[in-house]
N, C-alpha and C positions, 0 to 999 in steps of 0.2 A: 948195103941197106941197114944191116944190123948196127954198124958203126954210126950211121946217121941217127938212128933212133936212140942209141945210148948217149950220143952227144946232146941231142935235144932234151932228153930227160935230165942229164947233168946240168944243163943250162936252166931248166925250169925248176929244179929242186929248191934252190934258195928262195924263189918267188913263192912257191907253195908253202914253204916253212914260214915265210914272212906273213903270208895271208892267214895262216893258222894262228900265228902269234897275235896278229891284229884282231882277229875274230875273238880270241880269248880276252884280250884287253878290253874290247868293246863290251863283251858280256859282263866282265867284272865291273866296268864303269856303270852299266845300267843297273846292276844289282846294288852297287853302292848308292846310286841316286835314289833307288827305290827305298833303301833304308833311311836315307836322309829325309826324304819326303815324309815317311811315317814317323820319324823322330819328332819332327816339327809338328805334324798333324796331331799326334797323341796328346800334346800338352795343352791344346786349346779346346775348351768345351763349347764356347759360344759360336753361334752360326754367323758366318760372315763371308763376304766375297773372297777374302784371302784364304779362309779355310776351304772353301769350295774349290778354289784354284789349286791349292796344294793337294787336295784329295784327287783331283783329276790328274795331277802330275804323278802321284803315287800309283794310280791305276795305269797310267801310260807306261810306266817302267815295269809293270807286272808281266806275268806270262801271257795274259790276254792282250797286252799292248806291245811294246817294243822289247820286252824282256827276252833274253836269249837262253836262259836256263830252263831245263825241263823239270817238270814235276813227276816224280817217280810214283807209279801206282801199281797195285796188284792187278794184273790183266783180267783175272776172273771176277774179283769182287769190287774192283775199282777203288779199293781202299787206298788212301794216300799213304805211301811209305816214307817219302821224303819230299818236303816242299822247301826249296832254297829261299823262296820269298818269305815264307812264314818264319823260317829259321833266322833270316836276316832281320825281320821285324823284331823278333824276340831278343836277338843279340843287341840290337840298337837300343831298344827300350831299357834293357837291363844295364847296359853300359852308360846310358844317359843318367839313369838314377844314381849311379855310382860316381859320376863325373861332377866335380865341383865347378859351378859356373855362376856364382853369385857376383853381383856387381857391387862396387864400392858405394854406389849411389842408392842401392836398394838391397833389402834382405831377401828378396825373391830371386829364384833361379832365373837366369837369362836363357831362354829357350834356344834361340838361334845360336848363341855363343856356345852353349853346351853341346848342341847337336853338331856343330862344326868341329868341336874338339874331338868328339867321337868319330866323325867322318874322316878327319885327317889323321887319326891315330894309327900307329903301326899294328896295334892289336886288331883293329877293324880290317885293315888290309890283309892281315894273316887269316882272319876269319873268312873273308871273301875268297881268298885263295883255296880254302878248304871246300868250297862249293864248285870248284872246277870240274869235278867228276860229273856234274849235271849239265855241262855245256855240250850239246850235241855237236858232232863234227860238222864242218862246212859241207853243205850239199852242193855238189857240182851239178848244175842244171844242164841237162842235155836238151838240145833243140829237138822238138817233136815234129814229125812230118805234118804239114798243113792238112787240115780236114776239108779245106775248101775244094769244091768240085772243079775239075779241069774243064777249061773252055774249049 
């Protein structure tokens, strides 16, 4: 029996590792998307349907949406100790300001072009990886007994 359990665990280990790696990659991608949304959003002041749509997108990738990173708080005071979403916004906006993205047709900075340069940069990927400590482990949901009354 012990041999069977060891064999099953050995067979399942690669799948568990793959699931964990997939979880981390998904979390990184949602954080990157959150940053891209805020990069684009921050550059436009006028109200428009596009700005509203991008704002909804940014919120969807946040902690209250589909974001997978945790915000670290002091449990007694609820003071935020580390917010990966805020750190990502700050990083993206600073990187955007330092990224040349002028068009040969205009002297103005091309927002989407500049934000994509930041989004696709190795430096941004490296920054995103520094936030991995705030990705909670995958929760294995156990089936709960039904609370329905027996007939």
